[in-house]
C-alpha positions as CSV (number, residue, x, y, z in Angstrom):
1,X,28.3,37.1,-18.9
2,X,24.7,36.6,-18.3
3,X,24.5,34.0,-21.1
4,X,27.0,31.9,-19.2
5,X,24.9,32.3,-16.0
6,X,21.6,31.3,-17.8
7,X,23.2,28.1,-19.2
8,X,25.1,27.1,-16.1
9,X,22.3,27.8,-13.7
10,X,19.6,25.8,-15.6
11,X,22.2,23.1,-16.4
12,X,23.0,22.6,-12.7
13,X,19.3,22.6,-11.8
14,X,18.4,19.9,-14.3
15,X,21.5,17.8,-13.7
16,X,20.4,17.7,-10.1
17,X,16.9,16.7,-11.1
18,X,18.2,14.0,-13.3
19,X,20.3,12.7,-10.4
20,X,17.0,12.3,-8.5
21,X,15.6,10.3,-11.4
22,X,18.6,8.0,-11.5
23,X,18.5,7.6,-7.7
24,X,14.8,6.6,-8.1
25,X,15.8,4.0,-10.6
26,X,18.5,2.6,-8.3
27,X,16.0,2.5,-5.4
28,X,13.8,0.2,-7.6
29,X,16.6,-2.1,-8.9
30,X,14.9,-5.0,-7.1
31,X,11.3,-4.0,-7.6
32,X,9.3,-6.6,-9.5
33,X,8.3,-5.4,-13.0
34,X,9.7,-1.9,-12.6
35,X,10.4,0.2,-15.7
36,X,13.3,2.6,-15.5
37,X,12.9,6.3,-16.4
38,X,15.2,8.4,-18.7
39,X,15.5,12.2,-18.7
40,X,16.4,14.1,-21.9
41,X,17.5,17.7,-22.0
42,X,17.4,20.4,-24.6
43,X,18.4,24.0,-25.0
44,X,15.7,26.7,-25.2
45,X,16.3,30.3,-26.2
46,X,14.9,33.0,-23.9
47,X,12.2,35.0,-25.5
48,X,11.8,38.8,-25.2
49,X,13.4,42.0,-26.1
50,X,17.2,41.8,-25.9
51,X,17.0,38.2,-25.0
52,X,17.7,36.1,-28.2
53,X,21.4,35.6,-27.2
54,X,20.4,33.9,-24.0
55,X,19.5,30.2,-23.6
56,X,18.7,27.9,-20.8
57,X,18.3,24.1,-20.3
58,X,15.0,22.4,-19.8
59,X,14.0,18.8,-19.0
60,X,12.4,18.1,-22.4
61,X,10.8,14.8,-21.4
62,X,10.9,11.9,-19.0
63,X,10.9,8.8,-21.2
64,X,10.2,5.3,-19.9
65,X,12.3,2.3,-20.9
66,X,10.0,-0.6,-21.8
67,X,12.7,-3.2,-22.2
68,X,11.8,-6.4,-20.6
69,X,13.5,-7.2,-17.3
70,X,15.1,-10.6,-16.4
71,X,12.7,-13.5,-15.7
72,X,13.2,-15.4,-12.5
73,X,11.6,-18.8,-11.8
74,X,10.0,-18.9,-8.4
75,X,7.7,-22.0,-8.6
76,X,5.0,-20.0,-6.6
77,X,1.5,-20.6,-8.2
78,X,0.5,-16.9,-7.8
79,X,3.6,-15.5,-9.4
80,X,3.3,-14.6,-13.1
81,X,5.4,-12.7,-15.6
82,X,4.3,-11.1,-18.8
83,X,6.2,-12.6,-21.7
84,X,7.2,-9.9,-24.1
85,X,5.1,-6.8,-24.6
86,X,1.9,-6.5,-22.5
87,X,0.4,-5.5,-19.2
88,X,-1.7,-6.8,-16.4
89,X,-4.8,-4.7,-15.7
90,X,-5.5,-3.7,-12.2
91,X,-8.2,-1.6,-10.4
92,X,-7.0,1.6,-8.9
93,X,-8.1,3.0,-5.5
94,X,-10.6,5.4,-7.3
95,X,-12.1,2.6,-9.3
96,X,-10.2,3.3,-12.5
97,X,-8.0,1.0,-14.6
98,X,-4.2,0.9,-14.7
99,X,-1.5,-1.4,-15.9
100,X,1.5,-3.1,-14.2
101,X,4.1,-5.7,-14.9
102,X,4.4,-6.7,-11.3
103,X,3.1,-10.3,-11.2
104,X,3.7,-11.2,-7.6
105,X,0.0,-11.7,-6.9
106,X,-1.8,-12.7,-3.7
107,X,-5.3,-13.5,-2.4
108,X,-6.7,-11.3,0.3
109,X,-9.0,-12.4,3.2
110,X,-12.1,-11.8,1.0
111,X,-10.8,-14.1,-1.7
112,X,-9.9,-11.4,-4.2
113,X,-6.9,-11.7,-6.4
114,X,-4.6,-8.7,-5.8
115,X,-1.2,-7.3,-6.5
116,X,1.4,-7.2,-3.7
117,X,0.4,-3.6,-3.1
118,X,-3.3,-4.5,-2.5
119,X,-4.8,-3.6,-5.9
120,X,-7.5,-5.8,-7.3
121,X,-6.5,-7.7,-10.5
122,X,-9.1,-7.2,-13.2
123,X,-10.7,-9.9,-15.2
124,X,-12.9,-9.8,-18.3
125,X,-15.8,-8.8,-16.1
126,X,-14.2,-7.0,-13.1
127,X,-12.2,-8.1,-10.1
128,X,-11.5,-11.8,-9.8
129,X,-12.8,-13.5,-6.6
130,X,-11.7,-17.0,-5.6
131,X,-13.7,-19.5,-3.5
132,X,-12.3,-20.5,-0.1
133,X,-10.4,-23.7,0.5
134,X,-9.1,-23.9,-3.0
135,X,-5.6,-23.8,-4.6
136,X,-5.1,-21.4,-7.4
137,X,-3.5,-22.0,-10.8
138,X,-2.9,-19.5,-13.5
139,X,-2.5,-20.6,-17.1
140,X,-0.4,-18.8,-19.8
141,X,-3.5,-17.2,-21.3
142,X,-4.4,-15.6,-17.9
143,X,-7.2,-18.1,-17.0
144,X,-7.5,-18.4,-13.2
145,X,-8.6,-21.8,-11.9
146,X,-9.5,-23.1,-8.5
147,X,-8.7,-26.6,-7.4
148,X,-10.4,-27.9,-4.2
149,X,-8.1,-28.6,-1.3
150,X,-10.6,-31.1,0.1
151,X,-12.7,-33.5,-1.9
152,X,-12.1,-34.4,-5.5
153,X,-8.8,-32.7,-6.5
154,X,-9.5,-33.1,-10.2
155,X,-12.6,-30.8,-10.0
156,X,-11.0,-27.8,-11.6
157,X,-13.2,-24.7,-11.9
158,X,-12.2,-21.6,-14.0
159,X,-13.2,-18.5,-11.9
160,X,-12.0,-15.8,-14.3
161,X,-9.4,-14.6,-16.7
162,X,-6.8,-11.9,-16.0
163,X,-7.3,-9.0,-18.3
164,X,-4.1,-8.7,-20.4
165,X,-3.6,-5.7,-22.6
166,X,-1.0,-4.4,-25.0
167,X,-1.7,-0.7,-25.8
168,X,0.9,1.2,-27.9
169,X,3.8,2.2,-25.6
170,X,3.6,5.8,-27.0
171,X,0.1,6.0,-25.6
172,X,1.1,5.0,-22.0
173,X,2.0,7.4,-19.2
174,X,3.3,6.6,-15.8
175,X,1.3,7.9,-12.8
176,X,2.6,9.0,-9.4
177,X,1.7,5.6,-8.1
178,X,4.1,3.9,-10.5
179,X,1.2,2.4,-12.6
180,X,0.8,3.1,-16.3
181,X,-2.4,4.4,-17.9
182,X,-3.5,5.4,-21.4
183,X,-3.0,9.1,-22.1
184,X,-6.7,9.4,-23.2
185,X,-7.8,8.0,-19.9
186,X,-9.8,5.1,-21.5
187,X,-9.3,1.4,-20.6
188,X,-7.4,-0.6,-23.2
189,X,-8.9,-3.6,-25.0
190,X,-7.9,-7.1,-24.0
191,X,-5.2,-8.7,-26.2
192,X,-5.3,-12.5,-26.6
193,X,-1.7,-12.4,-27.9
194,X,-0.3,-11.4,-24.5
195,X,0.9,-14.5,-22.6
196,X,2.0,-15.1,-19.0
197,X,4.8,-17.3,-17.6
198,X,3.3,-19.0,-14.5
199,X,5.6,-19.5,-11.5
200,X,7.9,-16.7,-12.8
201,X,8.6,-13.1,-11.9
202,X,10.0,-10.3,-14.0
203,X,12.7,-8.3,-12.4
204,X,13.4,-4.6,-12.7
205,X,15.0,-3.6,-16.1
206,X,17.3,-1.2,-14.3
207,X,21.0,-1.9,-14.9
208,X,22.6,-1.0,-11.6
209,X,26.1,-0.6,-13.1
210,X,24.9,1.8,-15.8
211,X,22.9,3.7,-13.3
212,X,25.9,4.1,-11.0
213,X,28.1,5.3,-13.8
214,X,25.4,7.7,-14.9
215,X,25.1,9.0,-11.3
216,X,28.8,9.7,-11.2
217,X,28.7,11.4,-14.6
218,X,25.8,13.6,-13.4
219,X,27.6,14.6,-10.2
220,X,30.6,15.7,-12.2
221,X,28.3,17.7,-14.6
222,X,26.7,19.4,-11.6
223,X,30.1,20.3,-10.2
224,X,31.2,21.7,-13.5
225,X,28.1,23.9,-13.8
226,X,28.6,25.2,-10.3
227,X,32.2,25.9,-11.2
228,X,31.1,27.9,-14.2
229,X,28.8,30.0,-12.0
230,X,31.6,30.7,-9.6
231,X,33.8,31.7,-12.6
232,X,31.2,34.0,-13.9
233,X,30.9,35.6,-10.4
234,X,34.6,36.1,-10.1
235,X,34.8,37.6,-13.6
236,X,32.0,40.0,-12.8
237,X,33.7,41.1,-9.7
238,X,36.9,41.7,-11.6
239,X,35.1,43.6,-14.3
240,X,33.4,45.8,-11.7
241,X,36.7,46.5,-10.0
242,X,38.3,47.5,-13.3
243,X,35.4,49.8,-14.1
244,X,35.6,51.4,-10.7
245,X,39.4,52.1,-11.1
246,X,38.9,53.6,-14.5
247,X,36.4,56.1,-13.1
């Protein structure tokens, strides 16, 4: 009886946790550059004397889906999308380095090139700062140029180059802030093969239809596990009643 309880109890728990992960994906279905998360389960035997016949379910890992999302043309000069594998390097709040695919960039009041969430975009030698009264253009190789709004419009000045990296996907880990970092904590080397698509944004790679179907399936799995627990409880009560009568 307790074997059923172990399996159903942990199965219900992790089905509920996986529902939370799918809900998180659905909440980010319109987030620029978002990468969906996938949960995988496995059965683990209980260790200890008299326990080998018991098993429970654990959330083995949370995998990230690195499939590229749809590209959407915006025509906005500060919008860029990474074409194929690769990442845009940004400076985190603690001064470290992290990576994102969200290319909806902006320029703050101090002239620094930032993400929509306010993180500085890193160049080859640190954050990129733009001069005032200039229009910004970004080339496919990440070069950021400033074009004067006043004076000679053909006077184009390169002010920096966005650091584009492409570390192995197996070496990347998602942080609580949604940004990716290398597992060893070290900054990745620039990769000249990574290219940008100016005037374009990459959408989330979450498939809302698949996510909704998965959510319904998980809800039914959770209900089934709870039903198994209720069955185990009723069977235990019946067995106890029979033992009491036999006495």
